[in-house]
N, C-alpha and C positions, 0 to 999 in steps of 0.2 A: 504494500500500500504506500501511497505517496503521503508525504507530510503536508498537512493543511497549513496554509499560511494565514497568519492573523495580522491584522494591522496593529501598529503600535498605538497604545492607548495614550490619549492626550490627557493632560491634567484637567481637573474640573474647573479651571479658571476660564471664564468667558471673557472675551475681549469686548468691552463696552464701547459701543459707538455712540457718539454724541453729536449734536448739532452745534456748530460753532456759534459764538455770540454774534459775530458779524452777520450771520444769516438772520437771526432774530431782529437785530437792529434794522437791517435793510427791509425785511418784510413789513415790520410795523411802521417804519419811517416812510418808506415809499408808498405803502398802502394809505397811511393817514394823509400824506401830501397829495396823493391823487384824489382822495375823497374831498379834500378842501378845494382843490382846483376844480374838480367836477361840480362841487356845490356852487362855486362862483360862476363858472362858465356855463353850467347847465341849469341855472336857477329857474328857468321858465318851464323846464320839463318835469315830469312826475318824480316823486321822491325816490323810488327804487333805482332810478338811473344813477343817482349819487352813490348809493351803496354798491351798485355794479362797478362803478369806476373805482371805488375803494378796493373791491375784491380783485379786480384786474390788476390794479397797482400792487397789491400785496403779492399776487402770483409773480408778477414781473420782479418785484423786490426779492422774492425768495430765490429766484434763479440768479439775479444780480448778486445777491449775497454769496451764493456758492461760487460764482465766477470770481468775486473779490477774494474769497478764501483761497481759491486755487492759485490766484495771481499774486496776492500780497500776504496771505496768511491771516490769522485771527487778529482781532484788535486788542485783546487782553492778554 
């Protein structure tokens, strides 16, 4: 019979992945800024459009924060 191979056991320590602070700052900062700009520029339109502009800005800020992290690193 052939010997069965077993994989080496890894330690029980899990690598904790975290979201960098710059991503949070960019998400909330750009999201809030786009809401305020949307509130000023789209004042005559219904209120949900202001919230939609804030959500779109937050999504853009999320990806911008990750790009900043890849390019420049974390801010703290």
